[in-house]
C-alpha positions as CSV (number, residue, x, y, z in Angstrom):
1,X,-60.5,139.5,-8.8
2,X,-60.1,143.1,-7.5
3,X,-56.5,144.0,-8.2
4,X,-55.6,148.1,-7.0
5,X,-52.4,147.4,-8.8
6,X,-53.6,146.9,-12.1
7,X,-53.8,150.1,-14.7
8,X,-57.4,150.0,-14.6
9,X,-59.5,152.5,-11.8
10,X,-61.3,150.2,-8.9
11,X,-65.1,151.5,-10.2
12,X,-64.0,150.3,-13.5
13,X,-62.4,147.2,-12.1
14,X,-66.2,147.1,-9.8
15,X,-68.2,147.5,-13.4
16,X,-66.4,144.7,-15.7
17,X,-67.0,141.9,-12.4
18,X,-70.9,143.5,-12.2
19,X,-69.9,144.3,-8.4
20,X,-71.3,147.0,-5.7
21,X,-68.3,149.4,-6.3
22,X,-68.9,150.2,-2.5
23,X,-68.5,146.6,-1.7
24,X,-64.7,146.9,-3.3
25,X,-64.3,150.1,-0.6
26,X,-66.3,148.4,2.3
27,X,-64.3,147.1,5.6
28,X,-66.4,145.5,8.3
29,X,-65.3,146.4,11.4
30,X,-64.0,143.8,14.0
31,X,-66.6,143.4,17.5
32,X,-65.8,145.4,20.3
33,X,-64.4,142.9,23.4
34,X,-67.7,144.1,25.5
35,X,-69.9,143.1,22.7
36,X,-68.8,139.8,22.4
37,X,-68.9,139.0,26.4
38,X,-72.5,140.7,26.3
39,X,-72.9,137.8,24.2
40,X,-71.7,135.1,25.8
41,X,-73.7,136.2,28.3
42,X,-77.6,135.9,26.5
43,X,-75.8,132.5,25.0
44,X,-75.5,131.2,28.9
45,X,-78.7,132.9,29.6
46,X,-80.7,131.5,26.8
47,X,-79.0,128.1,27.0
48,X,-80.3,128.2,30.6
49,X,-84.2,130.4,30.5
50,X,-85.0,129.7,26.8
51,X,-88.0,132.2,27.5
52,X,-86.3,134.8,28.1
53,X,-86.2,137.6,25.6
54,X,-84.4,140.8,25.6
55,X,-86.4,142.4,28.4
56,X,-84.2,140.5,30.9
57,X,-81.5,142.5,29.8
58,X,-80.6,145.8,32.0
59,X,-78.7,147.1,28.8
60,X,-81.1,148.5,25.9
61,X,-83.5,146.2,24.3
62,X,-82.6,147.2,20.6
63,X,-79.0,146.3,21.6
64,X,-79.9,143.3,22.3
65,X,-82.3,142.5,20.3
66,X,-80.0,143.1,17.2
67,X,-77.0,140.6,18.7
68,X,-79.5,137.8,19.5
69,X,-80.7,138.5,15.6
70,X,-76.3,138.3,15.5
71,X,-75.8,134.6,17.0
72,X,-79.6,133.6,15.8
73,X,-81.2,133.6,19.4
74,X,-84.8,133.4,19.5
75,X,-86.9,133.1,23.2
76,X,-89.0,130.3,23.1
77,X,-92.6,131.5,24.4
78,X,-96.3,130.6,23.4
79,X,-96.8,133.8,20.5
80,X,-101.0,134.5,20.7
81,X,-103.3,132.9,17.9
82,X,-103.7,134.9,15.1
83,X,-106.6,132.8,13.2
84,X,-103.8,131.0,10.4
């Protein structure tokens, strides 16, 4: 679709194809080895303890929450009854 060897600029090609210009220049960053190891550990612990949430880990809670969301894991526990 986008050809860098074209005579049109990348911005013009993106406009013609109705793409966001920022998506043309974006290249995803590979996941680090440390994050992969942490995701494997989270997944392993989740299989053993489905009730385990982000507070079970000693690294940052928000980082663990982000990784759990990335690998589609949620703790299964009883939620409060909000009257619905």
